[in-house]
C-alpha positions in Angstrom: 0.0 0.0 0.0 1.2 3.5 -0.8 0.9 6.3 1.7 0.9 10.0 0.8 0.9 13.3 2.6 0.7 17.0 1.7 4.1 18.7 1.8 3.9 22.5 2.5 0.3 22.4 1.4 1.4 22.2 -2.3 1.3 18.6 -3.5 1.1 14.9 -2.5 4.4 13.0 -2.1 4.2 9.2 -1.9 6.3 7.2 0.4 7.4 5.2 -2.7 8.7 8.4 -4.3 10.7 9.2 -1.2 12.3 5.7 -1.2 12.7 5.3 -4.9 16.2 5.1 -6.3 17.3 8.1 -8.3 18.8 7.0 -11.6 20.8 9.3 -13.8 19.5 9.1 -17.4 15.9 8.3 -16.3 13.3 10.4 -18.2 10.1 12.0 -16.8 8.1 13.8 -19.5 10.5 16.2 -21.1 13.0 16.0 -18.3 16.0 13.7 -18.1 18.0 13.4 -14.9 21.6 14.3 -15.5 22.9 14.6 -11.9 22.0 13.9 -8.3 22.3 17.0 -6.1 22.5 17.6 -2.3 19.2 17.5 -0.5 17.5 20.8 0.2 14.9 21.3 3.0 14.8 17.5 3.6 14.0 17.0 -0.1 16.0 15.0 -2.6 17.2 17.2 -5.5 18.1 16.4 -9.0 19.4 18.4 -12.0 17.4 17.7 -15.1 17.9 18.6 -18.8 14.8 19.4 -20.7 14.2 18.4 -24.3 14.4 22.1 -25.2 17.9 22.2 -23.9 17.4 24.0 -20.6 18.8 22.6 -17.4 17.0 23.1 -14.1 17.0 21.5 -10.6 13.9 19.9 -9.2 12.8 18.0 -6.1 12.8 14.4 -7.3 9.3 13.9 -5.8 7.9 16.6 -8.2 9.1 14.9 -11.4 8.4 11.4 -10.1 4.8 12.3 -9.3 4.3 14.0 -12.6 3.8 17.5 -11.2 6.8 18.8 -13.1 7.1 17.5 -16.7 9.4 20.2 -18.3 11.4 23.3 -17.4 8.3 25.3 -18.1 8.4 25.2 -21.9 5.5 22.7 -22.0 3.2 25.3 -20.6 4.5 27.9 -23.0 3.9 25.6 -25.9 0.3 24.9 -24.7 -0.4 28.6 -24.4 1.2 29.3 -27.8 -1.0 26.7 -29.5 -4.0 28.1 -27.6 -3.3 31.7 -28.8 -2.1 30.7 -32.3 -4.1 27.7 -33.3 -2.8 28.0 -36.9 0.6 26.9 -35.6 2.5 29.5 -37.8 3.6 31.9 -35.1 7.2 32.9 -35.8 7.2 31.9 -39.5 8.1 34.4 -42.2 4.5 34.7 -43.3 3.3 35.5 -39.8 6.0 38.1 -39.4 4.9 39.8 -42.6 1.3 39.9 -41.3 2.4 41.2 -38.0 4.6 43.9 -39.5 1.8 45.0 -41.8 -0.5 45.6 -38.8 2.2 47.2 -36.7 2.9 49.8 -39.4 -0.8 50.7 -39.7 -1.9 50.5 -36.1 1.0 51.4 -33.8 1.7 55.1 -33.6 5.0 54.3 -31.9 6.3 52.5 -35.1 8.9 54.6 -37.0 7.1 53.8 -40.3 3.6 54.7 -39.0 3.7 58.2 -40.6 4.0 56.5 -44.0 1.2 54.0 -43.3 -1.4 54.5 -40.6 -0.4 58.1 -40.4 -1.6 58.8 -43.9 -4.7 56.7 -43.7 -3.4 53.3 -44.8 -5.5 50.6 -43.0 -5.6 46.8 -42.8 -9.0 45.5 -43.8 -11.1 44.0 -41.0 -10.9 40.6 -42.6 -7.1 40.6 -42.3 -7.1 41.4 -38.6 -7.2 37.7 -38.3 -4.1 35.9 -39.5 -5.9 32.9 -40.8 -7.9 35.0 -43.3 -4.7 36.7 -44.5 -3.1 33.3 -45.0 -6.2 32.0 -46.9 -6.2 35.0 -49.2 -2.5 35.4 -49.9 -1.1 31.9 -49.5 2.6 31.3 -48.6 5.3 33.9 -49.2 7.6 32.6 -51.8 11.4 33.2 -51.6 12.4 36.5 -53.1 9.0 38.1 -52.8 7.5 40.6 -50.4 4.0 41.9 -49.7 3.2 44.8 -52.0 0.1 47.1 -52.4 -0.8 47.6 -56.0 -2.3 51.0 -55.4 -0.1 52.8 -52.8 -2.9 55.2 -51.9 -5.1 52.4 -50.7 -4.9 50.0 -47.8 -4.1 46.3 -47.3 -6.8 43.9 -48.6 -6.9 41.0 -51.0 -7.8 43.1 -54.1 -5.0 45.6 -53.5 -2.1 43.2 -52.5 0.3 40.9 -54.2 3.6 39.1 -53.7 6.1 41.1 -55.6 9.9 41.2 -56.3 12.1 44.0 -55.1 12.2 45.5 -58.6 8.4 45.5 -58.9 8.1 47.2 -55.5 10.6 49.9 -56.4 8.7 50.6 -59.6 5.5 50.8 -57.6 6.6 53.4 -55.0 4.2 56.4 -54.7 7.0 58.9 -55.3 8.1 57.3 -58.6 8.1 59.4 -61.7 6.0 57.8 -64.5 6.8 58.6 -68.2 4.5 57.9 -71.2 6.4 57.0 -74.3 5.1 55.4 -77.5 1.7 54.9 -75.9 3.0 53.1 -72.8 3.3 54.5 -69.2 6.1 53.2 -67.1 8.4 54.3 -64.2 12.0 55.3 -64.7 13.4 52.0 -63.4 11.1 50.1 -65.8 12.2 52.2 -68.9 15.8 51.9 -67.8 15.6 48.1 -67.9 13.8 48.0 -71.2 15.9 50.5 -73.1 19.2 49.8 -71.3 19.6 53.4 -70.3 21.0 54.2 -66.8 18.2 55.5 -64.6 20.5 58.4 -63.5 20.9 59.3 -67.2 17.1 59.4 -67.6 16.7 61.7 -64.6 19.4 64.1 -65.8 17.8 64.3 -69.2 14.4 65.1 -67.7 16.0 68.3 -66.3 17.7 69.5 -69.5 15.5 68.0 -72.3 12.0 69.0 -73.1 10.7 66.1 -75.2 10.1 62.6 -73.8 11.4 61.2 -77.1 14.8 62.8 -76.4 14.8 61.7 -72.8 14.3 58.0 -73.7 16.3 58.1 -76.9 18.9 55.3 -76.8 21.2 57.1 -79.3 21.7 60.2 -77.1 24.6 60.1 -74.7 
């Protein structure tokens, strides 16, 4: 028969636990005993290594009874899963979503003046990460979240995954030039006509006609 009593009003300790041999290497939950320690307050102490890598000392009776199953990370994992049922907290996509909301909602953010400060908002649907993920899918390597119309906010119709070059061309302060019936930014014309963007900008200052500005033969 096993007998138990309440120690310090905190938990039950069985006589079996008090007499049980402590074995280095034995595992309890996420905890593995790595060393026997000197007793403290009449309790047998052990040093344990958690599966997460942390080391922490415990009363042997606590881990033997199942009251302690980890260094504390188990509870953290449970709370994380409870708060982020999608299981994607910490991923690149989640960080993109979090940054988007931070720029638009937090007045202490350095970028707020360029986003929330000028009326750029995150749509109500995207206040929930799962909806953002469903609408935009995973973020592919080399792409970033981009608003198609920079005067409007973040929503499915106005957002895309874009390359750095596409985003640069889409900045609200970009100069757009119409040539041969097509309207493009300076970086876009630069790539197509193989003219240095700096050259195009300098020509805009000294030349009057767009045909001269984008003429490949002029140096």
